[in-house]
Residue, then its C-alpha position, 0 to 999 in steps of 0.5 A: m524466458a519461455g519455458v522457465a518457471w518463475r521463481k519468486p524473489k525474497e520480499n522487500s528486496i531490490a529484485a522484488l520491488e523492480y519486478g512488482m513494479e514492472h508487472a503490477d501497478g504498483v509495489e507496497m513496502d516496509l522502511r526502517l531507520t538504521s542507527e545511523g539515519e539509513v533508510v532500509i526496506h525491511h519488514d519484521p523488527r529483526t533481521p533473520s540473524g535477529k538484529y534490530p535494524e534500529r540498533y545498527g548501521y546499514d554496514d552491518l545489515k546489508h547482507e540481510v536488508a535493502l537500502f532504499d537508496d539502492l532501490l531509488d538509483r535503479s532507473g527502471f524502478v523510478d521511471r515508472w513511478v515518475n512517468e508510467a503512473r504506477f503507485v507506490c506505498l511506502e510503510l513506516k515502521a515503529p522500532h521493537p521496543s527492546s531495540g531501545a530506539g524510539g523511547g524503547w517502552f516508553r515511546g513518547k517524544k523519542m519516538r515521534d521524534h524517530l518517526s519523524r526522522l524517517l518520515k522526512s529522510v523518506r520525503s526528501r528522497i522522493e521529493d528529489l526525484q519529483i514523484p508524483v503526489q497522487s502516485t504515493v502515499f505513507y502510512s503506518f500502524d503507529p498512531y504518531i503517524t499523524s502527528v509527524a506526518d502533520m509537521g513534515l509530510g509536505k505536499y505527500r499524503h497519509a493514511r494511518l492503518m488501523p487496528k494498531l498492530r504492535q512491534w511486539g510479540s507474535w503474530s497471535t499476540q499482536r491480533a489479541v491485542a488489536s481485537p478490541s479496537f477490531v470489535s469497537t470500529s466499522v467500517p463506517r467508522l474507520l472511513a470517518k476516521q481517515r477523512r479526518l485524518g485527510a487520508p486519499m485513501l483507507p487501508l482496509a484488512l479484508e477481515y472487514i469485509h469477507g467472511w464471517t468476521r465482517h459481522i464482528p465490528l459493532g455497527t453496520s457492516v458491509g461485503l462484497e455481495g449484494a445489499a452488503l456491497e451497496r451498503f459499502n458503495v454508499i458508504r464510501g461514495g468513491h473513497p479508495v479502498y487498499v484491501w490486504p491481503a487480496p487473495l487471488e480467489l477474490e481479486p476479480k470481485l475486488l478489482d469489480a467493486g472498485l477496490s485495490c488489491i494489495s497482493d502477495t501473489i504477483n506471479p505471472d504465470l497464474a490465471n484467475t482460479d476461474g481459468s480467466n485470464r489475468c491482468m496485473r495492471p488493470a489500471t495502467m493497462p486499462e482496455i480500450e476497444g477490447v484491447r488492453q494499452p498502457w496508460h502513458e501511451i495512449s491519448g489525453s481523450e482516451r485517458m478522460r473517456v475511460i476516467s469517465d467510464w469509471r467514475k460512472k461505474w464505480g459511483w466516484s463522487t469526485s467532480f469530473t473537473e477535479l478528476k481531470s486535474l489529477t489525470s495526465e500521461s503520468t498519473m492517475p485520481w486516486e480513485v482508480p483501482r490498482l493491483i499492487g505488489h505487497r513487499g514487491t511480489g509477496k511475503d515470504k512463507g513464515t513472515l508475518 
C-alpha cells in the first residue's frame, strides 16, 4: 500500500519466498530433511530454540521452520516458476555432525544416503509440478552432492558450492577452514571443475571477483573492470555465473557484466546507489523499445530478438539454434543474467 514502509519477511519463510518470487527473477532457499522424511526450509544447523531439524519431525519444528510442501501449495509461487520463467536455486543442506544424522562425525555412506533421500524427495515434488529443467538448479557445499545427483537427480541439473563450508563452527571458523581451498582454487579452476560436473552455472563467492581478496587464489585473477573483466569474459565464454552475495552498490556492475546476482536486498523502496531506477527483474522484464515487459507476455519473435541481443552483448558461446531450443514463453536459456532473492528476500541480521 502507498505510504506503508516495506518490512522484510523472515528469511526462508513462505512469505519471503513468495515475495522474492514475485518481485525478482527468482529465489534461493535452503532445504533440510527431518527425522520423519519431511523437507523443510531452513538454513542454520539449529533452529532458534537450539533444535537440529534432522533430529525432529515437522510437528516439533513448525513454529521455527517452513515446510517445502506448504510453499508448493502456493499457486502464485508455482505458477511463476512453471509459466513465467522465474528461476529457483535449491541448496541442499547437510546435517550438523552433532545431530546424529548422516553418520554424525563419521559421515560416509550414511551421509550420502541422507542427501540422496533429501534430493529425491525434492525432485519428486517438483517433477509432479512439471517444473522446467532450465528454471531450476540444485547445489550444495557438501561434496557428496555430485555422487547423489548422478544417481538420483534425473533430468534436473546440479552444481557444487566451493570452497566447502562445514556445517559446524562459527562463521569465522568456517571461513578459516575453507581458506586453503580458496587460496588454491582460482576462478578458471572453479569453472573447469563445474564444467566437468556438467553444471549449468558457476556459483561464485563475491570475494573471487571483487576487492583485494580476488588476488589471493593462486593462478589467473579476474574482476569486474578493465582487463580483469576481459579475462573473466574470455575464460567463462558466456558460462552462467551466479555471484553471492551481490551487494546493492555492485548490482548494476554485475548485471552489466552479464552475471546473475544472489541478493540480500529485495526491497522495492530502494534505488541503485547512484540514484538511478532499479529493476529487480532484469531477466523476466526485458526492455523492448524502451519499455520493460513481462517475458511470458511478449511475442516469440520479440523473445528471440532479446536473446540475440544478449548473446551478442555478453559473448555467449552457445549457438543461437541451441538458445532457441531453450527459449519459450515460460523458459529462458541458462546464460541469462538474473536477480535472485537470497532466502526469498535476504538474510536476517545475525545469520551466517
